[in-house]
Structure formats: C-alpha cells, structure tokens
C-alpha positions in Angstrom: 151.0 -71.2 40.8 152.0 -70.4 36.6 149.4 -70.4 34.0 149.9 -70.2 30.5 147.1 -68.4 28.5 146.2 -67.5 25.4 144.6 -63.6 25.9 143.8 -61.7 23.6 147.1 -58.9 24.0 144.9 -55.6 22.3 141.7 -56.3 25.1 144.6 -56.8 28.1 146.3 -53.8 27.2 143.4 -52.4 26.9 142.3 -53.1 30.4 145.7 -52.3 31.5 145.6 -49.3 30.1 141.5 -48.3 31.7 142.4 -49.9 34.8 145.5 -47.4 35.4 147.0 -50.6 35.8 151.1 -51.2 35.9 150.8 -55.0 35.2 149.0 -57.4 33.5 149.2 -59.9 35.6 147.7 -57.3 38.4 144.9 -56.8 35.0 143.9 -60.2 35.0 144.0 -60.2 38.6 141.6 -57.7 39.1 139.6 -58.4 36.1 138.6 -61.9 37.5 137.9 -60.1 41.4 135.3 -57.6 39.7 134.4 -61.0 38.0 133.6 -63.0 40.5 131.9 -60.0 42.6 129.5 -59.6 39.9 128.4 -62.7 39.9 127.9 -62.7 43.9 125.9 -59.9 43.1 123.6 -61.3 40.6 122.9 -64.1 42.6 121.6 -62.2 45.6 119.8 -59.9 43.5 118.0 -63.3 42.1 116.9 -63.6 45.5 115.0 -60.6 45.7 111.3 -60.8 45.8 111.7 -64.6 46.4 111.0 -64.5 50.8 107.4 -64.7 52.1 106.0 -62.1 53.3 105.9 -61.6 57.4 102.7 -60.4 57.3 101.0 -59.0 60.5 104.7 -58.3 62.0 105.1 -54.7 63.7 108.7 -53.5 62.5 108.6 -50.6 64.1 107.6 -51.9 67.6 110.7 -54.9 67.4 113.0 -52.0 66.6 111.8 -50.6 69.9 114.9 -50.6 72.9 112.8 -52.0 76.1 113.1 -49.2 78.9 115.5 -49.7 81.4 
C-alpha cells in the first residue's frame, strides 16, 4: 500500500545512517516495528506486581518430577 507522508528528511536520513539501512522504506519499517515492540514491552512491564500472591504454594514441590 503506497502512502504519502510528510517526514522530517533530516531525521529520516539520520535514522537511516545510524541503522545502516539501504532505503528510507527499510528505515521507516524498522522504526515502526521497534515502536510497536517497545509499546508491547511497556504494557507487559506494567502488569508486574499486579498478580495476587500465591500464598503458601510450594513451588519447589510443584517442580519435582514424579518418580517412575
């Protein structure tokens, strides 16, 4: 899908150079992928500490394999 965007060319050229990418398209694609990945990571990180404590659950016992 072709899309026309007004992007700061200096910023785009700088990102392309830093990323070592050959085309502007590759630069924009990588930037969008990294943006989405960081947002997903931030969402996951926000969940830490929100789960209820398991209380007296014995994790070591649960990990032991049954003897055969």
